[in-house]
N, C-alpha and C positions, 0 to 999 in steps of 0.2 A: 646568499643566506647561509648563516653558520649552521653547523651540523646539529647543535643543541636546539636552535630555533626550529629547524626542520623536524626534529623529533617531537618537539612540543606540539607543532601543528598536526602531525600525524596522530599523536596520542589523543588530542582533543577531538579530532575528526572520528577516530575509532570509537571513543567513548560515546559520542553523540549518536552515531549510527547504531551501535549495539544497544544502547538504552532505548532508542526509538523503536527499533525492530522488536525488542523483547516485550515492549509494552503492548504492541498491537498484533503480534504474530499469532496466526492460527496454524495448528499442526495437523497433518494427516498421519494416519497410522496404517501400516500394511500387516495383515494377519494371514499367515500361510494356512490354507485350508487343506484338510486331509483327503478331500475328494479324489478318487482315482479316475483319471481321464485316459481313455483309450486313444492313442495317437500314433499314427504311422508316419514317421518323418523320413522314410526311405533311407534309414540308416545314416542320415546327415543332419536333419533339421530337428529343432526343439521348439517348444512354444511356452509362453507365459500367458495365462489368462487372468485378467484383472476384472473384478466385479466392484462396481461403485454405484452409489445412489444417483438418480437422474439429475439431481440438483448440482452435482459436480460436473465441471467441464475439464476433462483431463487431456493433457498432451504428453507425448513420450519422446525421449531421446536416450542415448547411451553415452557412457564415458569414453567410448571409442569412436564416436562419430567424428568425422573430419571432412576435409574438402571433397573427398570422393563419395560422400553421402552417408546415410544412416546405416547402422548395423541391423536395423529392423527391416527384414526383407519384405514382410507383408503385415498389414494391420487390418483386422476385420472388426466391425462394431455391430452389435445388435441390441435391441431393447428387450428386456425381460421384465414385464410389469413395471415396478418403480425403480428398477435397476438397469444399468447399462453394462454389457459384457464386452470387454476389449480382448481380442486374441492377437498376440504379437508373435510373429515367427522369426526365428534366428537360425543362422548357421552355427550349430552347436560347437564346432571346433574353434570358432572365433570368440566365444563368450567367456573363456577362462579369465578370471580377474576383472571382468567388466561389471559395471553397475547400470541399472535402469534408472533414469531420471524421470520422475512423475511430477508434472507441474499442474497447478490449479490456481486460477487468478486470485482467489481469496485466501490462499494458504502458502505456507513455507514449502520450499522444494523438498520432496521426499525421494530418497534413493533406496533401492533394494539390490542385492546381488543377483546376477544372472547365472553364470556358471552352469549351463545346461549340458547334459549328455545327449547323444543322438537318440531320437524317439522319446525324449523325456518331455513331460507336460507338467507344469507347476501352476497352481491356482492361488491367487491372493484376494482377500477382501480388503479394499481400501476405504477407510472411513475416518471421520473426525472423532477423536476420543471423547469429545464433549457430548457426542450423540451416542449414548450407550443404551442397551436394552434395559438396564436397571432404572433408567429415568422414567418418571410417570408419563402416562400416555399424553397428557396435554402438553408437557414440556417437550416431548419429541416433536410434536407438530409445530410448536413455537420455534424450535431450532430450525426446522426445515423451512418454515415461513420466513424467518430472518435471512436464511441463505438466499431464497428466491428474491426477497426484497433487495438485498445487497446487489444482486445481479440485474435489478430493475425489471424482473419478471413479476409484475404486481398481481396479475390474475392468479398465478400459481401461489403467490404468497397469501393472497386472500383465501384461497381454497384451503391451505394448511391452517391458517388462523381460525377459520370457521370450523374445521375439523377438531381443533383443540377444545372448542366449546362443548362438543359432543361428549367429551370425557372429562370435563372440568370438575374438580372436587368441590363439593358443596361448602366446605369450610374455608375456601380460599376466595379472596376478592377477584372479580373478573374485570376490574377497571383497566388493568394492564393490557389485556387482550383486546378489549373493546377500543382502547386508544390505538392499538396497532391496526385494527380493522378500519378505523376511521382514517388513519394516515394513508393506508393502502387505497381506500376509496378515493381519497383526495388526489393521489398520484394517478390513478386510472382516469379520473375526470380531466386532469391537466394534460395527460398525454393522449387522450382519445380525440384526435383531430381528424377532420374529413377533408379530402380533396374536393373542392367545389366542382371541378370539371368532370372528374371521373367518379365522384361520390364513393371513394375508397377510404376505408379506415387505415390511415397511415400507421397507427400504432400496431396494426396486425402484420405489417410488412417489416421484417427485421431490419433491413437497411435504412428504412425511413424512421423506424422507431429509434434506432441508435442516434440518428441525427437530431431527434427531439430531446434526448436526454441532456441534462446539464452536466457537461464534462469538458473542461478545457484546461490548458496550461498557460502559465504566465511566467515570463522572464522579466525581471525588473532591475533597474539601477537604483541604488539607495544612497541617500545622502544624510549625513548628520555632522554636526560640528566636531572637528578633530577625527572624523572617520569618513572622508568623502568617497572612499572607494568601497563599494558594496554591491554584491550581486545576490539575487534571490530567485529561486525556482519553486513554483507551486503547482499542484494539481487540485482543481476546484470541481466538486461534484455536487449532485443534488442532496447528498448526505456528507459524511466525513471525507475529507481529502487530506493531503499532506503537503508540507513545504519545508524548505531548508534555505539557509542563507549563510554567506560568509562576508565579513566586513573587516577591513584593514585600515588602520589609521595612516594618513599620508606621511607621518613621521617614520614609518617603517623603513622607507627608502633612505632617508638620511641616517637613520640608526644603523642600517646595514652598511651604508657607504663609509661611515666613520667607525665601523666595528665597535659599536656600543658607546661611543663617546658623546653622541647627542642625547637629548633628554629622555626619550621614551620610544617604545615600540609596542603596538597593541594589536591583537587578533581576536576576532569573535566568530564563533560558529554556533548556529542555532538550528533546531529542528522542531517541528510541531504539527498541529492539525488545523484544518480549515473547516468552516461550516457556513452554509447559506443563512443570511440573517434577514434580508429585506427584499421583497419582490416589488418591481416597478413595471406596470403594464403587463402583469402576469408572468414576468420573467425574473429569475434571480439576478439581482444587480449588485447587492452589497453582501460581502462575506465577512464574517469575523474569523480571526485566527489567533492562536496562542501556542506558545512553545517554551522550551527550556534551552538556554544557551550556556556556553562556557567562554569566558574571556581570559586570555593570557596577557600579561603585561610585563615587559622587560623595561626596567627603568634604572638609570644610573644615579645613585645616591652617594654623594661624597666620594666620587671616583670609583665606586664599586657597583658592579652590575647585580641588580636584584630582580628576581622573577616572582610574580604573584598571580594568583588565580581568583576569579570571581564567578559565582553562579548567577546567571542572568536570565530570569524568566521575563517573558514579554507577551503583550497582547496588542491587537491592532485590527484595522478594518481595511478592506479592499473594495474599491468601486470600479465596476466594469462599464466603460463608456463606448457606445456604438458610434461608428464613423461610416457614413455612406451605407447605412443599413446593416453593417457587419460589426460585431464586437471586436474592436481593435486595440483600444487603449485601456490600461489599468492604472489606477492611482492608489497608493497605499500610504497609511500613516500608522506608525508603530510607537508604542511606549515600552521601554525596556528598563527594568529595575536591576541594578547591579549590586549584588551582595558580596562585598570583598571578604575573602577568607581572613584577611588581616586588616584590622580597622585602620591602621596607620596608612594603608595604601588607598583608602577610599577617596582621598583627595585627588589621586591620579585617575581612578576609575570614573568618578562621578557617581551619583546615586540614581538619578533618573535621566534617561536619554530619549530624546524625540527624534524619530527617523522618518524621513519622507522618501517615498519611492515612486517611480514612474516606469511603466513597462508596456509590453504588448502581449496580446492574447493570441493563441493559436490552438 
């Protein structure tokens, strides 16, 4: 593969990843608190105290962690009302220049400097900037409810939604929140299943509840005329998921082998979202998906190598097929529209592409 072709592929991939992440990313914010904490670190240790809402699930690591383990010597957690307090202990002498990495499943990675002195205690409030004290009461509860709903904690989501009604403004329609409560009730009914033998509510048991949630991954091989090599990977949930694909025309190999003397070479990268569409026998079976792709085309015209790009939005559907009582097979059909940046190249790109895929679920 030539150096120019490699650069094009890397550029396309970077643009797709960056645009997809920017569209859906949620950010946390760490605010240093002025509280004075009395701490005796025996002249050696220092601590960082993190305060966050109970709806967040935080995990911690440092930039200096390695094969020998974490730089966090001890971690203690306790509940304080609707908040969780995390106390992290460090060897102060080893924290110079280090950063603390704070991860939360629904948010972008947050980093803060450590740099502690012996016996020093620092306290941070970690929160989502969208959830501000300046927001109206009912909006705060909706934001919290949405967080719990995204984590499939539907009982807590309903609790927050119902609390929003208690301070709902008279001049604002409550259709939105009533729809949210209705959707939450539906999820609770779907997931509240009982074990006939033990008469146990499976939804109340975390490990059984997670097994009931609609969340799986699909790897598929994709075929289209003039682009028979294609791979896609997707995550399918009971709400929005995500997927990505890469497709390469078979002419790529002859194009590279002849150093651009053959007719054409085409690459396509796509990223997007998935959403459950149709239930069969009470289970999600058909998902819709849509995304935005970029297509690069190298073509030899009158002995000269030309490169052109197309913006390639697409939509499609995926059917999950059970085999032997387990969901094993996935069938996909995609329609992709290719909008060539230069009209004269549309004959090479084509306008509409039909793509068929088959894969397995896990």
